[in-house]
DSSP file (Angstrom, degrees, kcal/mol; ACC not computed):
  #  RESIDUE AA STRUCTURE BP1 BP2  ACC     N-H-->O    O-->H-N    N-H-->O    O-->H-N    TCO  KAPPA ALPHA  PHI   PSI    X-CA   Y-CA   Z-CA
    1    1 A M              0   0    0      0, 0.0     2,-0.2     0, 0.0    34,-0.0   0.000 360.0 360.0 360.0 116.2   43.7    8.1   33.7
    2    2 A P        -     0   0    0      0, 0.0     2,-0.4     0, 0.0    30,-0.0  -0.482 360.0-150.0 -72.4 138.8   40.4    7.6   31.8
    3    3 A L        -     0   0    0     -2,-0.2     2,-0.2    25,-0.1    29,-0.0  -0.906  10.5-156.7-110.7 135.5   38.5    4.5   33.0
    4    4 A S     >  -     0   0    0     -2,-0.4     4,-1.8     1,-0.1     5,-0.1  -0.612  31.5-109.4-108.3 169.3   36.2    2.6   30.6
    5    5 A L  H  > S+     0   0    0      1,-0.2     4,-2.3     2,-0.2     5,-0.2   0.847 120.4  56.9 -63.6 -34.8   33.3    0.4   31.0
    6    6 A D  H  > S+     0   0    0      2,-0.2     4,-2.4     1,-0.2    -1,-0.2   0.883 103.9  53.5 -63.7 -38.0   35.4   -2.6   30.0
    7    7 A D  H  > S+     0   0    0      2,-0.2     4,-2.6     1,-0.2    -2,-0.2   0.921 108.9  48.5 -61.7 -44.0   37.9   -1.7   32.8
    8    8 A V  H  X S+     0   0    0     -4,-1.8     4,-2.5     1,-0.2    -2,-0.2   0.917 112.5  47.7 -64.0 -43.3   35.0   -1.8   35.4
    9    9 A T  H  X S+     0   0    0     -4,-2.3     4,-2.3     2,-0.2    -1,-0.2   0.895 112.3  50.0 -65.7 -38.5   33.8   -5.1   34.1
   10   10 A R  H  X S+     0   0    0     -4,-2.4     4,-2.5     2,-0.2    -2,-0.2   0.919 111.0  48.6 -65.3 -43.5   37.3   -6.6   34.1
   11   11 A I  H  X S+     0   0    0     -4,-2.6     4,-2.1     2,-0.2    -2,-0.2   0.914 111.5  50.2 -62.7 -42.6   37.8   -5.3   37.7
   12   12 A A  H  <>S+     0   0    0     -4,-2.5     5,-3.5     1,-0.2    -1,-0.2   0.897 110.7  49.9 -62.0 -40.2   34.5   -6.8   38.8
   13   13 A Q  H ><5S+     0   0    0     -4,-2.3     3,-1.2     3,-0.2    -2,-0.2   0.916 110.3  49.3 -65.0 -43.0   35.4  -10.1   37.2
   14   14 A L  H 3<5S+     0   0    0     -4,-2.5    -1,-0.2     1,-0.3    -2,-0.2   0.847 112.2  48.7 -64.4 -33.2   38.8  -10.2   38.9
   15   15 A A  T 3<5S-     0   0    0     -4,-2.1    -1,-0.3    -5,-0.2    -2,-0.2   0.400 115.2-119.4 -85.5   3.2   37.0   -9.4   42.2
   16   16 A R  T < 5 +     0   0    0     -3,-1.2     2,-0.4     1,-0.2    -3,-0.2   0.887  63.6 148.1  58.4  41.9   34.6  -12.2   41.5
   17   17 A L      < -     0   0    0     -5,-3.5     2,-0.8    -6,-0.1    -1,-0.2  -0.899  43.0-142.8-107.0 135.8   31.7   -9.8   41.5
   18   18 A E        +     0   0    0     -2,-0.4     2,-0.4    -3,-0.1    -5,-0.0  -0.867  33.2 161.0-100.0 111.1   28.7  -10.3   39.3
   19   19 A I        -     0   0    0     -2,-0.8     2,-0.1   -10,-0.1    -2,-0.0  -0.970  29.5-136.4-130.0 146.6   27.4   -7.0   38.0
   20   20 A D     >  -     0   0    0     -2,-0.4     4,-2.4     1,-0.1     5,-0.2  -0.330  39.1 -92.1 -90.1-179.8   25.1   -6.2   35.1
   21   21 A D  H  > S+     0   0    0      1,-0.2     4,-2.4     2,-0.2     5,-0.2   0.862 124.3  53.2 -63.4 -37.8   25.7   -3.3   32.6
   22   22 A A  H  > S+     0   0    0      2,-0.2     4,-1.9     1,-0.2    -1,-0.2   0.921 111.7  45.3 -65.1 -43.3   23.6   -0.8   34.5
   23   23 A Q  H  > S+     0   0    0      2,-0.2     4,-2.8     1,-0.2     5,-0.2   0.900 111.5  53.1 -66.2 -39.7   25.5   -1.4   37.7
   24   24 A A  H  X S+     0   0    0     -4,-2.4     4,-2.5     1,-0.2    -2,-0.2   0.901 108.7  49.5 -63.2 -40.4   28.8   -1.2   35.8
   25   25 A R  H  X S+     0   0    0     -4,-2.4     4,-2.2     2,-0.2    -1,-0.2   0.891 111.8  49.0 -65.2 -38.3   27.8    2.2   34.3
   26   26 A Q  H  X S+     0   0    0     -4,-1.9     4,-2.3     2,-0.2    -2,-0.2   0.925 112.6  47.1 -66.1 -44.3   26.9    3.4   37.8
   27   27 A V  H  X S+     0   0    0     -4,-2.8     4,-2.9     2,-0.2     5,-0.2   0.900 110.5  53.1 -63.2 -41.3   30.2    2.2   39.3
   28   28 A L  H  X S+     0   0    0     -4,-2.5     4,-2.4    -5,-0.2    -1,-0.2   0.922 109.6  48.5 -59.6 -44.6   32.1    3.8   36.4
   29   29 A S  H  X S+     0   0    0     -4,-2.2     4,-1.8     2,-0.2    -2,-0.2   0.911 113.2  47.0 -62.6 -43.5   30.4    7.1   37.1
   30   30 A E  H  X S+     0   0    0     -4,-2.3     4,-2.1     2,-0.2    -2,-0.2   0.905 112.5  49.3 -66.2 -42.4   31.2    6.9   40.8
   31   31 A L  H  X S+     0   0    0     -4,-2.9     4,-2.8     1,-0.2    -2,-0.2   0.891 109.1  52.3 -64.7 -39.5   34.8    5.9   40.1
   32   32 A Q  H  X S+     0   0    0     -4,-2.4     4,-2.1    -5,-0.2    -1,-0.2   0.884 109.1  50.4 -63.9 -37.4   35.2    8.8   37.7
   33   33 A A  H  X S+     0   0    0     -4,-1.8     4,-2.0     2,-0.2    -2,-0.2   0.896 111.2  48.8 -65.5 -40.0   33.9   11.2   40.3
   34   34 A I  H  X S+     0   0    0     -4,-2.1     4,-2.4     2,-0.2    -2,-0.2   0.927 111.7  48.6 -64.9 -45.1   36.4    9.8   42.8
   35   35 A F  H  X S+     0   0    0     -4,-2.8     4,-2.4     1,-0.2    -2,-0.2   0.868 109.6  52.9 -64.1 -35.8   39.2   10.1   40.4
   36   36 A A  H  X S+     0   0    0     -4,-2.1     4,-2.2     2,-0.2    -1,-0.2   0.897 109.4  48.9 -65.6 -39.9   38.2   13.7   39.6
   37   37 A L  H  X S+     0   0    0     -4,-2.0     4,-2.4     2,-0.2    -2,-0.2   0.910 111.1  49.8 -65.5 -42.2   38.2   14.6   43.3
   38   38 A I  H  X S+     0   0    0     -4,-2.4     4,-2.5     2,-0.2    -2,-0.2   0.918 110.5  50.3 -61.9 -43.3   41.7   13.0   43.7
   39   39 A E  H  X S+     0   0    0     -4,-2.4     4,-1.2     1,-0.2    -1,-0.2   0.909 110.2  50.3 -60.2 -42.6   42.9   15.0   40.7
   40   40 A Q  H  < S+     0   0    0     -4,-2.2     4,-0.4     1,-0.2     3,-0.3   0.908 111.5  48.0 -62.9 -42.7   41.5   18.2   42.2
   41   41 A L  H >< S+     0   0    0     -4,-2.4     3,-1.1     1,-0.2    -2,-0.2   0.880 109.7  52.8 -65.9 -38.1   43.3   17.4   45.5
   42   42 A Q  H 3< S+     0   0    0     -4,-2.5    -1,-0.2     1,-0.2    -2,-0.2   0.734 101.1  61.5 -71.2 -20.8   46.6   16.7   43.8
   43   43 A S  T 3< S+     0   0    0     -4,-1.2     2,-0.3    -3,-0.3    -1,-0.2   0.602  80.5 104.3 -81.5  -9.3   46.5   20.0   42.0
   44   44 A I  S <  S-     0   0    0     -3,-1.1     2,-0.7    -4,-0.4    -3,-0.0  -0.542  76.7-123.9 -75.5 134.0   46.5   22.0   45.2
   45   45 A D        +     0   0    0     -2,-0.3    -1,-0.1     1,-0.1    -2,-0.1  -0.691  35.4 170.6 -80.0 113.4   49.9   23.6   46.0
   46   46 A T    >   +     0   0    0     -2,-0.7     3,-1.9     3,-0.0    -1,-0.1   0.211  26.2 133.8-110.2  13.5   50.9   22.4   49.5
   47   47 A R  T 3  S+     0   0    0      1,-0.3     3,-0.1     3,-0.0    -2,-0.0  -0.442  76.0  19.5 -64.3 135.6   54.4   23.7   49.6
   48   48 A G  T 3  S+     0   0    0      1,-0.3     2,-0.6    -2,-0.1    -1,-0.3   0.421  91.6 126.7  85.8  -1.8   55.1   25.4   52.9
   49   49 A V    <   -     0   0    0     -3,-1.9    -1,-0.3     1,-0.0    -3,-0.0  -0.804  57.5-134.2 -91.6 123.5   52.2   23.7   54.7
   50   50 A E        -     0   0    0     -2,-0.6    -3,-0.0    -3,-0.1     2,-0.0  -0.563  22.9-111.8 -77.3 135.4   53.3   21.9   57.8
   51   51 A P        -     0   0    0      0, 0.0     2,-0.3     0, 0.0    -1,-0.1  -0.355  33.2-150.6 -63.7 146.8   52.0   18.4   58.3
   52   52 A M        -     0   0    0      1,-0.1     3,-0.1    -2,-0.0     5,-0.0  -0.906  20.0-152.7-120.3 148.3   49.6   18.0   61.2
   53   53 A S  S    S+     0   0    0     -2,-0.3     2,-0.3     1,-0.2    -1,-0.1   0.646  89.4  18.1 -88.8 -16.5   48.9   15.0   63.4
   54   54 A H  S    S-     0   0    0      1,-0.1    -1,-0.2     2,-0.1     4,-0.0  -0.989  73.5-124.1-151.5 150.3   45.4   16.1   64.0
   55   55 A A  S    S+     0   0    0     -2,-0.3     2,-0.3    -3,-0.1    -1,-0.1   0.752  99.0  49.2 -69.5 -23.5   43.0   18.5   62.3
   56   56 A Q  S    S-     0   0    0     -3,-0.0     2,-1.7     2,-0.0    -3,-0.1  -0.805  97.3-104.8-113.5 157.9   42.5   20.5   65.5
   57   57 A D        +     0   0    0     -2,-0.3     2,-0.3    -5,-0.0    -2,-0.1  -0.612  67.1 143.4 -82.5  85.9   45.1   21.8   67.9
   58   58 A V        -     0   0    0     -2,-1.7     2,-0.3    -4,-0.0    -4,-0.0  -0.868  34.6-157.8-123.9 156.3   44.7   19.3   70.7
   59   59 A S        -     0   0    0     -2,-0.3     2,-0.3     0, 0.0    -2,-0.0  -0.971  25.9-109.6-132.3 152.8   47.0   17.5   73.0
   60   60 A Q        -     0   0    0     -2,-0.3     2,-0.4     1,-0.1    -2,-0.0  -0.580  28.5-120.1 -82.9 137.2   46.6   14.3   74.9
   61   61 A R        -     0   0    0     -2,-0.3     2,-0.3     1,-0.0    -1,-0.1  -0.627  34.3-159.0 -73.7 130.4   46.1   14.3   78.6
   62   62 A L        -     0   0    0     -2,-0.4     2,-0.2     3,-0.0     3,-0.0  -0.843   4.8-147.7-113.1 149.3   48.9   12.3   80.2
   63   63 A R        -     0   0    0     -2,-0.3     2,-0.1     1,-0.1     0, 0.0  -0.689  36.3 -83.3-107.3 165.5   49.0   10.7   83.6
   64   64 A E        -     0   0    0     -2,-0.2     2,-1.5     1,-0.1    -1,-0.1  -0.416  42.4-117.5 -64.9 141.8   52.0   10.2   85.9
   65   65 A D        +     0   0    0     -2,-0.1     2,-0.3    -3,-0.0    -1,-0.1  -0.665  59.2 148.3 -85.2  89.6   54.0    7.1   85.0
   66   66 A Q        -     0   0    0     -2,-1.5     2,-0.4     0, 0.0    -3,-0.0  -0.930  54.2-108.6-126.6 148.0   53.5    5.2   88.3
   67   67 A V        +     0   0    0     -2,-0.3     3,-0.0     1,-0.1    -2,-0.0  -0.615  35.0 175.5 -72.4 127.4   53.3    1.5   89.1
   68   68 A T        +     0   0    0     -2,-0.4     2,-0.3     2,-0.1    -1,-0.1   0.502  57.3  57.4-113.7  -7.5   49.7    0.7   90.0
   69   69 A E  S    S-     0   0    0      0, 0.0     2,-0.1     0, 0.0    -1,-0.0  -0.910  83.0-110.3-124.4 153.1   49.9   -3.1   90.4
   70   70 A A        -     0   0    0     -2,-0.3     2,-0.8     1,-0.1    -2,-0.1  -0.412  40.1-102.2 -74.2 155.7   52.0   -5.3   92.6
   71   71 A D        +     0   0    0      1,-0.1     3,-0.2    -2,-0.1     4,-0.1  -0.722  41.8 172.0 -83.1 111.3   54.7   -7.5   91.1
   72   72 A H     >  +     0   0    0     -2,-0.8     4,-2.5     1,-0.2     5,-0.2   0.120  40.7 116.6-104.3  18.5   53.3  -11.0   90.9
   73   73 A H  H  > S+     0   0    0      1,-0.2     4,-2.4     2,-0.2     5,-0.2   0.912  75.7  47.6 -54.8 -49.5   56.2  -12.4   88.8
   74   74 A E  H  > S+     0   0    0     -3,-0.2     4,-2.0     1,-0.2    -1,-0.2   0.898 111.8  50.5 -62.7 -41.0   57.4  -14.8   91.5
   75   75 A L  H  > S+     0   0    0      1,-0.2     4,-1.5     2,-0.2    -1,-0.2   0.935 112.1  46.6 -62.9 -46.6   53.8  -16.1   92.1
   76   76 A F  H  X S+     0   0    0     -4,-2.5     4,-1.1     1,-0.2    -1,-0.2   0.873 110.3  53.6 -65.0 -36.7   53.2  -16.7   88.4
   77   77 A Q  H  < S+     0   0    0     -4,-2.4     3,-0.3    -5,-0.2    -1,-0.2   0.885 107.1  51.7 -65.3 -37.6   56.6  -18.4   88.0
   78   78 A R  H  < S+     0   0    0     -4,-2.0    -1,-0.2     1,-0.2    -2,-0.2   0.843 110.4  49.0 -67.1 -32.3   55.7  -20.8   90.8
   79   79 A L  H  < S+     0   0    0     -4,-1.5    -1,-0.2    -5,-0.1    -2,-0.2   0.675  90.8  99.9 -80.9 -17.8   52.5  -21.7   89.1
   80   80 A A  S  < S-     0   0    0     -4,-1.1     3,-0.2    -3,-0.3    -3,-0.0  -0.384  76.4-129.9 -72.3 146.6   54.1  -22.4   85.7
   81   81 A P  S    S+     0   0    0      0, 0.0     2,-0.4     0, 0.0    -1,-0.1   0.912  91.3  12.6 -62.6 -43.1   54.8  -26.0   84.7
   82   82 A Q        +     0   0    0      7,-0.3     7,-2.4     2,-0.0     2,-0.4  -0.993  66.9 170.6-141.8 132.9   58.4  -25.3   83.7
   83   83 A V  E     +A   88   0A   0     -2,-0.4     2,-0.4     5,-0.2     5,-0.2  -0.995   4.3 179.8-138.2 141.8   60.6  -22.3   84.4
   84   84 A Q  E >  S-A   87   0A   0      3,-2.6     3,-1.6    -2,-0.4    -2,-0.0  -0.948  72.3 -11.9-145.4 124.4   64.3  -21.8   83.9
   85   85 A G  T 3  S-     0   0    0     -2,-0.4     3,-0.1     1,-0.3    -1,-0.0   0.820 128.0 -53.3  59.8  33.5   66.3  -18.6   84.6
   86   86 A G  T 3  S+     0   0    0      1,-0.3     2,-0.3    -9,-0.0    -1,-0.3   0.545 116.8 111.9  80.8   6.5   63.1  -16.5   85.1
   87   87 A L  E <  S-A   84   0A   0     -3,-1.6    -3,-2.6   -10,-0.0     2,-0.4  -0.876  70.4-117.1-115.1 147.6   61.7  -17.6   81.7
   88   88 A Y  E     -A   83   0A   0     -2,-0.3     2,-0.5    -5,-0.2    -5,-0.2  -0.659  26.1-142.2 -80.1 132.5   58.7  -19.8   81.0
   89   89 A L        -     0   0    0     -7,-2.4    -7,-0.3    -2,-0.4    -1,-0.0  -0.831  22.3-177.5 -96.7 132.7   59.6  -23.0   79.1
   90   90 A V        -     0   0    0     -2,-0.5     3,-0.1    -9,-0.1    -7,-0.0  -0.880  34.4 -88.2-125.8 157.9   57.2  -24.2   76.5
   91   91 A P        -     0   0    0      0, 0.0     2,-0.3     0, 0.0    -1,-0.0  -0.335  49.2-102.2 -64.5 147.7   57.1  -27.2   74.2
   92   92 A K        +     0   0    0      1,-0.1     3,-0.1     3,-0.0     0, 0.0  -0.549  40.3 176.2 -70.7 129.3   58.9  -26.9   70.9
   93   93 A V        +     0   0    0     -2,-0.3     2,-0.5     1,-0.1    -1,-0.1   0.557  61.1  61.9-112.6 -13.0   56.4  -26.4   68.1
   94   94 A I              0   0    0      1,-0.1    -1,-0.1     0, 0.0     0, 0.0  -0.961 360.0 360.0-117.2 129.4   58.7  -25.9   65.1
   95   95 A E              0   0    0     -2,-0.5    -1,-0.1    -3,-0.1    -3,-0.0   0.441 360.0 360.0-101.8 360.0   61.0  -28.7   64.0
């Protein structure tokens, strides 16, 4: 999609950016370079290429799933202003 200087000025106006003609020409040049790179990337045949979650073959170190803290549920419930059935009661905020 070809981009014109008018397009750049219109986009700047919509974004509430104040740019002069020299800046608009520079932005136009940069955007055209970005679009050319995108076009180049889209032209590559990627059929048969498996998606990767990471660029390198790495795996995350995992730890044992163990409880490391004591259960303070009862203590916190005793400190709460209002509790019912193991749940904290809060004031109604939506009418």
